[in-house]
PDB file of N, H, CA, C and O in Angstrom:
ATOM      1  N   MET A   1     -57.558-106.177 -56.834  1.00  0.00           N
ATOM      2  CA  MET A   1     -57.243-107.479 -57.385  1.00  0.00           C
ATOM      3  C   MET A   1     -57.834-108.536 -56.449  1.00  0.00           C
ATOM      4  O   MET A   1     -57.695-108.441 -55.229  1.00  0.00           O
ATOM      5  N   SER A   2     -58.476-109.515 -57.013  1.00  0.00           N
ATOM      6  H   SER A   2     -58.589-109.592 -58.004  1.00  0.00           H
ATOM      7  CA  SER A   2     -59.091-110.550 -56.191  1.00  0.00           C
ATOM      8  C   SER A   2     -58.019-111.410 -55.533  1.00  0.00           C
ATOM      9  O   SER A   2     -56.857-111.389 -55.939  1.00  0.00           O
ATOM     10  N   TRP A   3     -58.412-112.154 -54.531  1.00  0.00           N
ATOM     11  H   TRP A   3     -59.356-112.171 -54.201  1.00  0.00           H
ATOM     12  CA  TRP A   3     -57.451-112.998 -53.818  1.00  0.00           C
ATOM     13  C   TRP A   3     -56.893-114.095 -54.725  1.00  0.00           C
ATOM     14  O   TRP A   3     -55.761-114.539 -54.534  1.00  0.00           O
ATOM     15  N   ILE A   4     -57.674-114.532 -55.700  1.00  0.00           N
ATOM     16  H   ILE A   4     -58.594-114.172 -55.854  1.00  0.00           H
ATOM     17  CA  ILE A   4     -57.179-115.554 -56.633  1.00  0.00           C
ATOM     18  C   ILE A   4     -56.050-114.972 -57.484  1.00  0.00           C
ATOM     19  O   ILE A   4     -54.999-115.594 -57.641  1.00  0.00           O
ATOM     20  N   ASN A   5     -56.272-113.780 -58.030  1.00  0.00           N
ATOM     21  H   ASN A   5     -57.125-113.275 -57.902  1.00  0.00           H
ATOM     22  CA  ASN A   5     -55.228-113.130 -58.828  1.00  0.00           C
ATOM     23  C   ASN A   5     -53.983-112.867 -57.994  1.00  0.00           C
ATOM     24  O   ASN A   5     -52.864-113.065 -58.468  1.00  0.00           O
ATOM     25  N   SER A   6     -54.168-112.426 -56.765  1.00  0.00           N
ATOM     26  H   SER A   6     -55.077-112.265 -56.379  1.00  0.00           H
ATOM     27  CA  SER A   6     -53.036-112.170 -55.875  1.00  0.00           C
ATOM     28  C   SER A   6     -52.249-113.445 -55.616  1.00  0.00           C
ATOM     29  O   SER A   6     -51.018-113.429 -55.586  1.00  0.00           O
ATOM     30  N   SER A   7     -52.959-114.541 -55.431  1.00  0.00           N
ATOM     31  H   SER A   7     -53.959-114.554 -55.456  1.00  0.00           H
ATOM     32  CA  SER A   7     -52.300-115.832 -55.194  1.00  0.00           C
ATOM     33  C   SER A   7     -51.497-116.272 -56.413  1.00  0.00           C
ATOM     34  O   SER A   7     -50.368-116.746 -56.286  1.00  0.00           O
ATOM     35  N   ILE A   8     -52.089-116.110 -57.592  1.00  0.00           N
ATOM     36  H   ILE A   8     -53.006-115.724 -57.694  1.00  0.00           H
ATOM     37  CA  ILE A   8     -51.394-116.494 -58.828  1.00  0.00           C
ATOM     38  C   ILE A   8     -50.138-115.652 -59.016  1.00  0.00           C
ATOM     39  O   ILE A   8     -49.078-116.184 -59.349  1.00  0.00           O
ATOM     40  N   VAL A   9     -50.248-114.357 -58.809  1.00  0.00           N
ATOM     41  H   VAL A   9     -51.108-113.925 -58.539  1.00  0.00           H
ATOM     42  CA  VAL A   9     -49.093-113.470 -58.956  1.00  0.00           C
ATOM     43  C   VAL A   9     -48.000-113.854 -57.972  1.00  0.00           C
ATOM     44  O   VAL A   9     -46.822-113.860 -58.330  1.00  0.00           O
ATOM     45  N   SER A  10     -48.368-114.171 -56.745  1.00  0.00           N
ATOM     46  H   SER A  10     -49.325-114.166 -56.454  1.00  0.00           H
ATOM     47  CA  SER A  10     -47.385-114.576 -55.741  1.00  0.00           C
ATOM     48  C   SER A  10     -46.666-115.853 -56.149  1.00  0.00           C
ATOM     49  O   SER A  10     -45.453-115.966 -55.978  1.00  0.00           O
ATOM     50  N   MET A  11     -47.407-116.813 -56.687  1.00  0.00           N
ATOM     51  H   MET A  11     -48.393-116.721 -56.826  1.00  0.00           H
ATOM     52  CA  MET A  11     -46.810-118.082 -57.112  1.00  0.00           C
ATOM     53  C   MET A  11     -45.873-117.874 -58.305  1.00  0.00           C
ATOM     54  O   MET A  11     -44.798-118.470 -58.368  1.00  0.00           O
ATOM     55  N   ILE A  12     -46.285-117.032 -59.241  1.00  0.00           N
ATOM     56  H   ILE A  12     -47.158-116.548 -59.190  1.00  0.00           H
ATOM     57  CA  ILE A  12     -45.463-116.792 -60.431  1.00  0.00           C
ATOM     58  C   ILE A  12     -44.131-116.156 -60.050  1.00  0.00           C
ATOM     59  O   ILE A  12     -43.103-116.451 -60.658  1.00  0.00           O
ATOM     60  N   ARG A  13     -44.147-115.295 -59.058  1.00  0.00           N
ATOM     61  H   ARG A  13     -44.982-115.055 -58.563  1.00  0.00           H
ATOM     62  CA  ARG A  13     -42.915-114.611 -58.648  1.00  0.00           C
ATOM     63  C   ARG A  13     -41.858-115.578 -58.137  1.00  0.00           C
ATOM     64  O   ARG A  13     -40.666-115.299 -58.263  1.00  0.00           O
ATOM     65  N   ILE A  14     -42.263-116.709 -57.564  1.00  0.00           N
ATOM     66  H   ILE A  14     -43.232-116.935 -57.462  1.00  0.00           H
ATOM     67  CA  ILE A  14     -41.278-117.646 -57.014  1.00  0.00           C
ATOM     68  C   ILE A  14     -40.932-118.784 -57.976  1.00  0.00           C
ATOM     69  O   ILE A  14     -40.042-119.587 -57.695  1.00  0.00           O
ATOM     70  N   MET A  15     -41.630-118.851 -59.099  1.00  0.00           N
ATOM     71  H   MET A  15     -42.353-118.199 -59.327  1.00  0.00           H
ATOM     72  CA  MET A  15     -41.368-119.914 -60.072  1.00  0.00           C
ATOM     73  C   MET A  15     -40.163-119.554 -60.938  1.00  0.00           C
ATOM     74  O   MET A  15     -39.928-118.377 -61.214  1.00  0.00           O
ATOM     75  N   PRO A  16     -39.396-120.563 -61.370  1.00  0.00           N
ATOM     76  CA  PRO A  16     -38.274-120.278 -62.272  1.00  0.00           C
ATOM     77  C   PRO A  16     -38.775-119.777 -63.626  1.00  0.00           C
ATOM     78  O   PRO A  16     -39.842-120.175 -64.093  1.00  0.00           O
ATOM     79  N   ARG A  17     -37.991-118.900 -64.245  1.00  0.00           N
ATOM     80  H   ARG A  17     -37.124-118.577 -63.866  1.00  0.00           H
ATOM     81  CA  ARG A  17     -38.405-118.294 -65.523  1.00  0.00           C
ATOM     82  C   ARG A  17     -38.695-119.331 -66.598  1.00  0.00           C
ATOM     83  O   ARG A  17     -39.636-119.165 -67.374  1.00  0.00           O
ATOM     84  N   TRP A  18     -37.901-120.402 -66.658  1.00  0.00           N
ATOM     85  H   TRP A  18     -37.137-120.537 -66.027  1.00  0.00           H
ATOM     86  CA  TRP A  18     -38.082-121.393 -67.722  1.00  0.00           C
ATOM     87  C   TRP A  18     -39.450-122.053 -67.662  1.00  0.00           C
ATOM     88  O   TRP A  18     -39.969-122.495 -68.687  1.00  0.00           O
ATOM     89  N   SER A  19     -40.045-122.125 -66.466  1.00  0.00           N
ATOM     90  H   SER A  19     -39.623-121.766 -65.633  1.00  0.00           H
ATOM     91  CA  SER A  19     -41.355-122.771 -66.349  1.00  0.00           C
ATOM     92  C   SER A  19     -42.495-121.829 -66.736  1.00  0.00           C
ATOM     93  O   SER A  19     -43.590-122.286 -67.065  1.00  0.00           O
ATOM     94  N   ILE A  20     -42.250-120.540 -66.700  1.00  0.00           N
ATOM     95  H   ILE A  20     -41.361-120.169 -66.433  1.00  0.00           H
ATOM     96  CA  ILE A  20     -43.278-119.550 -67.026  1.00  0.00           C
ATOM     97  C   ILE A  20     -43.225-119.163 -68.502  1.00  0.00           C
ATOM     98  O   ILE A  20     -44.240-118.782 -69.085  1.00  0.00           O
ATOM     99  N   HIS A  21     -42.056-119.261 -69.096  1.00  0.00           N
ATOM    100  H   HIS A  21     -41.232-119.571 -68.623  1.00  0.00           H
ATOM    101  CA  HIS A  21     -41.848-118.801 -70.477  1.00  0.00           C
ATOM    102  C   HIS A  21     -42.868-119.351 -71.479  1.00  0.00           C
ATOM    103  O   HIS A  21     -43.386-118.570 -72.277  1.00  0.00           O
ATOM    104  N   PRO A  22     -43.184-120.643 -71.482  1.00  0.00           N
ATOM    105  CA  PRO A  22     -44.157-121.134 -72.479  1.00  0.00           C
ATOM    106  C   PRO A  22     -45.531-120.469 -72.377  1.00  0.00           C
ATOM    107  O   PRO A  22     -46.203-120.275 -73.390  1.00  0.00           O
ATOM    108  N   PHE A  23     -45.946-120.123 -71.166  1.00  0.00           N
ATOM    109  H   PHE A  23     -45.401-120.280 -70.343  1.00  0.00           H
ATOM    110  CA  PHE A  23     -47.250-119.485 -70.973  1.00  0.00           C
ATOM    111  C   PHE A  23     -47.198-118.001 -71.298  1.00  0.00           C
ATOM    112  O   PHE A  23     -48.140-117.457 -71.874  1.00  0.00           O
ATOM    113  N   ALA A  24     -46.120-117.352 -70.937  1.00  0.00           N
ATOM    114  H   ALA A  24     -45.355-117.794 -70.469  1.00  0.00           H
ATOM    115  CA  ALA A  24     -45.994-115.909 -71.132  1.00  0.00           C
ATOM    116  C   ALA A  24     -45.669-115.545 -72.572  1.00  0.00           C
ATOM    117  O   ALA A  24     -45.914-114.417 -72.999  1.00  0.00           O
ATOM    118  N   LYS A  25     -45.124-116.484 -73.318  1.00  0.00           N
ATOM    119  H   LYS A  25     -44.925-117.401 -72.971  1.00  0.00           H
ATOM    120  CA  LYS A  25     -44.658-116.211 -74.675  1.00  0.00           C
ATOM    121  C   LYS A  25     -45.724-115.562 -75.555  1.00  0.00           C
ATOM    122  O   LYS A  25     -45.411-114.670 -76.344  1.00  0.00           O
ATOM    123  N   THR A  26     -46.975-115.995 -75.432  1.00  0.00           N
ATOM    124  H   THR A  26     -47.230-116.719 -74.792  1.00  0.00           H
ATOM    125  CA  THR A  26     -48.033-115.440 -76.268  1.00  0.00           C
ATOM    126  C   THR A  26     -48.442-114.034 -75.856  1.00  0.00           C
ATOM    127  O   THR A  26     -49.108-113.339 -76.624  1.00  0.00           O
ATOM    128  N   TYR A  27     -48.063-113.604 -74.673  1.00  0.00           N
ATOM    129  H   TYR A  27     -47.522-114.168 -74.049  1.00  0.00           H
ATOM    130  CA  TYR A  27     -48.470-112.292 -74.181  1.00  0.00           C
ATOM    131  C   TYR A  27     -47.366-111.253 -74.235  1.00  0.00           C
ATOM    132  O   TYR A  27     -47.639-110.057 -74.135  1.00  0.00           O
ATOM    133  N   VAL A  28     -46.135-111.683 -74.389  1.00  0.00           N
ATOM    134  H   VAL A  28     -45.913-112.655 -74.470  1.00  0.00           H
ATOM    135  CA  VAL A  28     -45.004-110.770 -74.385  1.00  0.00           C
ATOM    136  C   VAL A  28     -44.667-110.387 -75.819  1.00  0.00           C
ATOM    137  O   VAL A  28     -44.507-111.255 -76.677  1.00  0.00           O
ATOM    138  N   ALA A  29     -44.559-109.092 -76.079  1.00  0.00           N
ATOM    139  H   ALA A  29     -44.689-108.386 -75.382  1.00  0.00           H
ATOM    140  CA  ALA A  29     -44.329-108.605 -77.443  1.00  0.00           C
ATOM    141  C   ALA A  29     -42.874-108.741 -77.873  1.00  0.00           C
ATOM    142  O   ALA A  29     -42.595-108.761 -79.072  1.00  0.00           O
ATOM    143  N   GLY A  30     -41.954-108.835 -76.943  1.00  0.00           N
ATOM    144  H   GLY A  30     -42.181-108.819 -75.969  1.00  0.00           H
ATOM    145  CA  GLY A  30     -40.544-108.967 -77.295  1.00  0.00           C
ATOM    146  C   GLY A  30     -39.670-108.906 -76.063  1.00  0.00           C
ATOM    147  O   GLY A  30     -40.117-108.533 -74.979  1.00  0.00           O
ATOM    148  N   GLU A  31     -38.424-109.277 -76.246  1.00  0.00           N
ATOM    149  H   GLU A  31     -38.060-109.580 -77.127  1.00  0.00           H
ATOM    150  CA  GLU A  31     -37.493-109.261 -75.121  1.00  0.00           C
ATOM    151  C   GLU A  31     -36.710-107.960 -75.045  1.00  0.00           C
ATOM    152  O   GLU A  31     -36.019-107.707 -74.059  1.00  0.00           O
ATOM    153  N   SER A  32     -36.813-107.139 -76.075  1.00  0.00           N
ATOM    154  H   SER A  32     -37.374-107.344 -76.876  1.00  0.00           H
ATOM    155  CA  SER A  32     -36.149-105.838 -76.062  1.00  0.00           C
ATOM    156  C   SER A  32     -37.159-104.779 -76.506  1.00  0.00           C
ATOM    157  O   SER A  32     -38.233-105.097 -77.017  1.00  0.00           O
ATOM    158  N   VAL A  33     -36.795-103.536 -76.304  1.00  0.00           N
ATOM    159  H   VAL A  33     -35.923-103.278 -75.889  1.00  0.00           H
ATOM    160  CA  VAL A  33     -37.679-102.439 -76.701  1.00  0.00           C
ATOM    161  C   VAL A  33     -37.880-102.447 -78.214  1.00  0.00           C
ATOM    162  O   VAL A  33     -38.989-102.210 -78.693  1.00  0.00           O
ATOM    163  N   GLN A  34     -36.821-102.717 -78.965  1.00  0.00           N
ATOM    164  H   GLN A  34     -35.920-102.909 -78.576  1.00  0.00           H
ATOM    165  CA  GLN A  34     -36.914-102.722 -80.422  1.00  0.00           C
ATOM    166  C   GLN A  34     -37.888-103.801 -80.905  1.00  0.00           C
ATOM    167  O   GLN A  34     -38.709-103.546 -81.785  1.00  0.00           O
ATOM    168  N   GLU A  35     -37.798-105.005 -80.330  1.00  0.00           N
ATOM    169  H   GLU A  35     -37.130-105.212 -79.615  1.00  0.00           H
ATOM    170  CA  GLU A  35     -38.711-106.083 -80.715  1.00  0.00           C
ATOM    171  C   GLU A  35     -40.148-105.719 -80.379  1.00  0.00           C
ATOM    172  O   GLU A  35     -41.063-105.979 -81.161  1.00  0.00           O
ATOM    173  N   THR A  36     -40.339-105.124 -79.224  1.00  0.00           N
ATOM    174  H   THR A  36     -39.596-104.914 -78.589  1.00  0.00           H
ATOM    175  CA  THR A  36     -41.679-104.743 -78.789  1.00  0.00           C
ATOM    176  C   THR A  36     -42.283-103.707 -79.726  1.00  0.00           C
ATOM    177  O   THR A  36     -43.453-103.811 -80.096  1.00  0.00           O
ATOM    178  N   VAL A  37     -41.501-102.714 -80.111  1.00  0.00           N
ATOM    179  H   VAL A  37     -40.551-102.628 -79.811  1.00  0.00           H
ATOM    180  CA  VAL A  37     -41.994-101.671 -81.017  1.00  0.00           C
ATOM    181  C   VAL A  37     -42.407-102.279 -82.355  1.00  0.00           C
ATOM    182  O   VAL A  37     -43.442-101.902 -82.905  1.00  0.00           O
ATOM    183  N   LEU A  38     -41.621-103.209 -82.885  1.00  0.00           N
ATOM    184  H   LEU A  38     -40.781-103.516 -82.438  1.00  0.00           H
ATOM    185  CA  LEU A  38     -41.968-103.856 -84.153  1.00  0.00           C
ATOM    186  C   LEU A  38     -43.281-104.627 -84.047  1.00  0.00           C
ATOM    187  O   LEU A  38     -44.120-104.556 -84.945  1.00  0.00           O
ATOM    188  N   VAL A  39     -43.457-105.360 -82.957  1.00  0.00           N
ATOM    189  H   VAL A  39     -42.776-105.418 -82.228  1.00  0.00           H
ATOM    190  CA  VAL A  39     -44.690-106.134 -82.773  1.00  0.00           C
ATOM    191  C   VAL A  39     -45.885-105.203 -82.633  1.00  0.00           C
ATOM    192  O   VAL A  39     -46.940-105.462 -83.212  1.00  0.00           O
ATOM    193  N   VAL A  40     -45.736-104.131 -81.880  1.00  0.00           N
ATOM    194  H   VAL A  40     -44.878-103.920 -81.410  1.00  0.00           H
ATOM    195  CA  VAL A  40     -46.836-103.180 -81.697  1.00  0.00           C
ATOM    196  C   VAL A  40     -47.206-102.537 -83.030  1.00  0.00           C
ATOM    197  O   VAL A  40     -48.389-102.341 -83.309  1.00  0.00           O
ATOM    198  N   LYS A  41     -46.222-102.207 -83.852  1.00  0.00           N
ATOM    199  H   LYS A  41     -45.261-102.366 -83.625  1.00  0.00           H
ATOM    200  CA  LYS A  41     -46.511-101.638 -85.175  1.00  0.00           C
ATOM    201  C   LYS A  41     -47.293-102.624 -86.035  1.00  0.00           C
ATOM    202  O   LYS A  41     -48.245-102.238 -86.714  1.00  0.00           O
ATOM    203  N   LYS A  42     -46.894-103.904 -86.010  1.00  0.00           N
ATOM    204  H   LYS A  42     -46.121-104.217 -85.459  1.00  0.00           H
ATOM    205  CA  LYS A  42     -47.611-104.927 -86.782  1.00  0.00           C
ATOM    206  C   LYS A  42     -49.051-105.064 -86.308  1.00  0.00           C
ATOM    207  O   LYS A  42     -49.971-105.174 -87.118  1.00  0.00           O
ATOM    208  N   VAL A  43     -49.241-105.057 -84.996  1.00  0.00           N
ATOM    209  H   VAL A  43     -48.493-104.968 -84.338  1.00  0.00           H
ATOM    210  CA  VAL A  43     -50.591-105.174 -84.433  1.00  0.00           C
ATOM    211  C   VAL A  43     -51.434-103.972 -84.838  1.00  0.00           C
ATOM    212  O   VAL A  43     -52.592-104.128 -85.225  1.00  0.00           O
ATOM    213  N   ASN A  44     -50.864-102.783 -84.752  1.00  0.00           N
ATOM    214  H   ASN A  44     -49.923-102.656 -84.437  1.00  0.00           H
ATOM    215  CA  ASN A  44     -51.591-101.573 -85.141  1.00  0.00           C
ATOM    216  C   ASN A  44     -51.931-101.580 -86.629  1.00  0.00           C
ATOM    217  O   ASN A  44     -53.014-101.141 -87.018  1.00  0.00           O
ATOM    218  N   ASP A  45     -51.013-102.075 -87.464  1.00  0.00           N
ATOM    219  H   ASP A  45     -50.134-102.431 -87.148  1.00  0.00           H
ATOM    220  CA  ASP A  45     -51.273-102.152 -88.910  1.00  0.00           C
ATOM    221  C   ASP A  45     -52.436-103.086 -89.226  1.00  0.00           C
ATOM    222  O   ASP A  45     -53.118-102.914 -90.237  1.00  0.00           O
ATOM    223  N   ARG A  46     -52.661-104.066 -88.369  1.00  0.00           N
ATOM    224  H   ARG A  46     -52.107-104.206 -87.548  1.00  0.00           H
ATOM    225  CA  ARG A  46     -53.771-105.008 -88.564  1.00  0.00           C
ATOM    226  C   ARG A  46     -55.099-104.463 -88.033  1.00  0.00           C
ATOM    227  O   ARG A  46     -56.138-105.114 -88.149  1.00  0.00           O
ATOM    228  N   GLY A  47     -55.054-103.269 -87.453  1.00  0.00           N
ATOM    229  H   GLY A  47     -54.210-102.740 -87.359  1.00  0.00           H
ATOM    230  CA  GLY A  47     -56.285-102.634 -86.997  1.00  0.00           C
ATOM    231  C   GLY A  47     -56.596-102.797 -85.524  1.00  0.00           C
ATOM    232  O   GLY A  47     -57.642-102.349 -85.056  1.00  0.00           O
ATOM    233  N   PHE A  48     -55.696-103.437 -84.785  1.00  0.00           N
ATOM    234  H   PHE A  48     -54.845-103.801 -85.165  1.00  0.00           H
ATOM    235  CA  PHE A  48     -55.902-103.573 -83.345  1.00  0.00           C
ATOM    236  C   PHE A  48     -55.296-102.374 -82.640  1.00  0.00           C
ATOM    237  O   PHE A  48     -54.315-101.795 -83.105  1.00  0.00           O
ATOM    238  N   THR A  49     -55.890-102.010 -81.515  1.00  0.00           N
ATOM    239  H   THR A  49     -56.687-102.480 -81.137  1.00  0.00           H
ATOM    240  CA  THR A  49     -55.328-100.901 -80.739  1.00  0.00           C
ATOM    241  C   THR A  49     -55.174-101.291 -79.300  1.00  0.00           C
ATOM    242  O   THR A  49     -54.715-100.487 -78.488  1.00  0.00           O
TER     243      THR A  49
END
């Protein structure tokens, strides 16, 4: 991992969750296993893997 990525990861770890949520929302499939499985099934049905 490059030093830039390492720096970003370090900063994210100390930031409050509420400040990260808007950015992470598009990348997180769900807050529970059930939600994640449903999203993954929808993505797979659309032809993405």
